[in-house]
N, C-alpha and C positions, 0 to 999 in steps of 0.2 A: 341777884337778878342779872348782873352782868354776865355771870357764868351761865345762867339759864338761857340767855339769848345768844350765847356764842355757839354757832353751829359747828365750829371746828375744835371745840374744847376737848372732845374725846379723841382727837387725832394728834394733838400737839405733842404728846409724849413721844410719838414715833418720829417727830421732826428733830428732836434734840440730837445733835451730833455726838459721836463717841468722843470721850476725852482724848483718846489717842489720835484722833483724826482732825480735831478742831484746829482751825488756823485763824489767827487774829490778823486782820489786815488794817493798815493805817488809813487807807482811803476807800472805804466801802462805797458801793454804788448807791447813789442818792436817788430817792423816788422823785421823778420829775414832776409828779402831780399832773392833774389835768390842765389843759390850756384854758384861758378865760372863756366863758360862754359868750357866743355871738348870737344875738337875737336875730331871727329871720324877719323879712319884710312882713310876712303874714302874722307874726307875733306883735308887730308894732302898729300895723294898719288893719283895722277890721274890714275895710273894703277889699284889701288884698286877700284876706282870708276868704271872703265871700267869692271872689273871682276864682281862687284856687279850688274851693269846693265845687263851684259850677264847672270848672274845667274837668275835674275828676269824674263827676257823674256823666258829663257829656261824652267823655272818652268811653265810659262803660256802655252807654247807650249806642254809641257809634259801633262798638263791638257787636252789640245785638243786631244792628242793621246789617253789618257785614256778614254775620252768620246766616241771617235770612237771605241775603243776596247769594251766598254760596249754594244754598238749597235751590233758590230760584234758577241760578245758572245751570245747575244739574239738569233742570227741566227745559230751560230755554235753548241750551246747546246740546242736544242729544248726540250720542255717538253710534246709534244703531246703523247708520249708513255705512260706517267703516271707512269713510273718507278721511285722509290725513288732516285736512283743514278742519273738519268737524271735531276730530279728536283733539287737535291743537287748541281750538277755541274752548272746548269743554275743560281741558286741563288748565288753561290760562285763567279763565274767569272764576272757576271754582277755587283754584289756588290763590288768586288775589283776594277772594272773599275770606277764606280761612286765614290767610296771612294777616290781613287787616284786622280780623276779629281778635286774633291772639296778640298782635302787636298793640292794639288799643288797650287790651286788658293789662298788658305789661307796663305800658307807659302810664296808664291811669293809676296802677298800684304804686309805682315808684313815685309819681307826683304826690299821691296821697300821703305816703310815708315821709316824704321830704318837706312838704309844704303845709300839711294839715295836722298830722299827728303831733302829739306832745313832743317837744324837742328839749331834751335835757340829758346830761351825761350821767352815767351810773356805773359804778364799779362793784363787781360781785366776786368775792373770793371763791376759789375752786375747792371742792372737796371730793374725794374719790369714793367714799362709802355712803351708805344710807344716812341721811340727815336726821336730826331729832324731830319729834312730832311738831315742835314749835316751828322748825324750819319748813316742814312739809305744809303746815297750815299757812305759813308765810307765802309759799309758792302759789297756793290757791288764791290768796289775797292778791298776789302779784298779777295773776290772770285777770282778776276783777278790776284791778287798777289799770291794767293795759287796755281793757275794754273801754274803760272810762276815758283814758287819755287818748286812745285812737279815735274815739267817737263812733265806733262801729255800732254800738247799741243806740247812740243818741242821734247820729246824722243819718236819718232814714233815707234820704235821697241817694247818698253814696252807698249805703248798705244794700238797698233794694236794686240799684243799678248794677252793682257788682254781682249780686246773686243772679240777676237776669242775664248779664253778660256771660258768666261762667256756664249757666244752664244752656244758653243759646249756642255757645261755642261747641257743644257736643252734638247739636242737631245736624250740622253738615256731615259729620262722620257717620251718624246713623242713616242719613239719607243715602250716603254713598255705598252702604252695604247692599243696596238694591243692585248695584252694578257688578257685584262680585260673582254672580252666576248668570248664565244666559237666560233669557226670558222667551217663553213660547210666543210665537206670532202666527197669524193666519197662514203666512207663506211657509213657516217652519214650525209646525205644531209640536215637534219634539225637541225644540232647541234647548229646553230646560230640563231634559231627561238624560242624565249622563249614562245611565245603563243602556238606553236605546242608542245613544250616539256612539258609545264605545263597542256596541255589538254589531255595528254596521260601518263598513269602510267603503272605499271606492272599488275594491276588488270585486270583479264579476267573472262569471264563466267565460273563458275565451280571451280575457284581457291580458295583453302581453306584459311580461316583466321587462323593465327598462332600467338603465343605469341612472343613478342619482348623481347630479341633478339634470343632466342634459336630456334625458328621456330617450336614449338610443335603445331599441329593443335588443334583447339578449338571446343569442343562440345557445342551445345546450352544448354544442361542440366547443364553444368559446370558454366554458367554465373549466378551468384546470384543477387537477387534484390538489387539495389542500388550500384552495383559494377561498376568500370570503368577499362577497360583492354586496355593496349597498344598493338596494333596489327600491324603485317606486313604480306605481302603475303608469303605463305609457301615457294615458290622457292627462295625467297630473302635470306634466311639464308644460302643457298649453294653458293651464288654469292660471288666472291672474290672482294677485294678492287680494284684490277687492272681492273676488269670488270665493275666497276661503282656501287659498293655496296652502298656507301654513297649517290651518286646522286639519285639512284632509291629509297632508303629508305626515303630521304628527301621529295620525292613527294608522296610516297604510304603509309606513316605512318598514322594509323587510331586509333581513340579512340572508344571503344565498350562499350556501357552502357545498362543496363536493367532497365526498368521502368514497372509499371503495365500497361497493354495494354490500360486501360481506361484513363491513364494519358497523353497519346499521343493525342493531339488535332487533330481531323480528318480534320479540316479546314486548318491547317498549316503544316501537316505532310503527307508524301507520305507513307501511311500505307502498301502498297504493296511492299515497299522497306525495311520493317521491318519484324521481326519474333517474335511473342509472346512477344512483348514489348522490344525486343532487337533492338537497332539502332546503326549504325556505321557512324561516321562523320570524315572528314579529321582533322588531328591534327595540320595542318599548318594554322596559323592565317591569315585571309584575310586582315589584316592591312599591316604588313611588313614581314610576314612569320615566326614569332616566334612560338615555340611549345606551343599549348594550352594544358597544362598538369594538370590543377587543376579542380577537379569536386566536386561540393557540392550536395550531394545526396538528401538533404531535399528540396532544391529549384530547383534541376535539372539544375543548371547553370554551364557552363564551363567558366573558367577564364584564360585569357592569362596574365601571370605574367609580360610581358615586358611593355605593355602600358595599362593594365587594361581593355581590351575589354572583355565583358561578353556576352555569348550566351545562349539562353534558349533552352535546348534540348527538352523539352516538346512541343515546338512550332517551330519545324523545325530548331533548332539552330539559331534562329533569333537574331540579335544584339539588346541587351537591354541597353548597356552602352559601352562607349569608342569609339575610333576612327575607328574601323573596319567598312568597307563600305557595307558589304553584309554577309549573313549567311555562315556558314561553309558548304562546299560541302558534300553531303550525298552519301555514298557508298551503292548501292542496295545489299541486302543480302537475302539469303534463306538457307535452310538446305538440305544436300544431303541425300542419302539413308542410310548412316551410322550415321546420326545425327550430322555431322560436319557442322559448319557454312561455307558457301561459298559465293563468290561474284556472283551476277547475271550479272554484266557487269563492265566496268570501270566507273569512275566518268563521269557524263554527262556535267560537266562544269570544267573550269580550276581550279586547286588547287592553294593556295597561295595568294599573294597580289592581290588586285582588279585591279591593273594597267594592268595586263595581260588580263583582259576582254576586254580592249579597242582595239579591232581589227582595 
């Protein structure tokens, strides 16, 4: 029976050293054994155990309350106004609720294990391969004993409060999913429709092209051959951040380049959207929306530094390398009576990632 209960019996042969390598030592390392067991206060005093149990489930219920507060704070401190103070309050109070909820679960679980669960030392030998059936059965028995010693199945207040705390801790995260996308409002009925939003930018017929970020209008005569200019709509420079400056800029930003007119392939370019070799393309990459900011004037290639998509300006900004799925949208341009470059219309296709094309 001794051999039957020995989980390592089938491995011991491999542990025997080779006779040629065995070394006898006169002072082998002694097993220090375990230190004497120290009884906890909760083991010696039933009143202390009762207080510890009460502390644990109080912490778990505190976690539930903190999770509920985080959800309430999301509603009490809305961020729709866009004001910095409202965003700060929203982040602060939601963050405090979530932090307290998780902290209370952690402290409660640690206090439960240290003060309430069975406290005894146990040594288990290691083995690297599958154990015997008796060992596997013993493992199942060990789980059953652990359940009994921890009191998880017996101490209903602790068990139920822990389950409630863990379940409630997920609720704030679910509630915050609502804020991941814009919501339609009476003033902005299409705020939650990305296809509509990315199909319409600030560009309008007759709107001047201006330098980013100062907003100085651009004359066609000022654009030199081989240059690349970062461009925004002229009215954008006067827009405040609270009125959506960043959102509008992210959609309307344009790169302006000048080539020799004969370098623009008439089969792949809309020449009536250009002026004397000057072309304007969206700066927003059609892969995942990164800024296409690098221009190689000898090859007329635009490069997106995020994922290395390359676009050929001489051939309608067609994709020649990388993961981008379509050419950069082109902004139709012309020159007004004063020689300033102006838009002939808005983009005629959605800017940004190609996903939004899939109506």
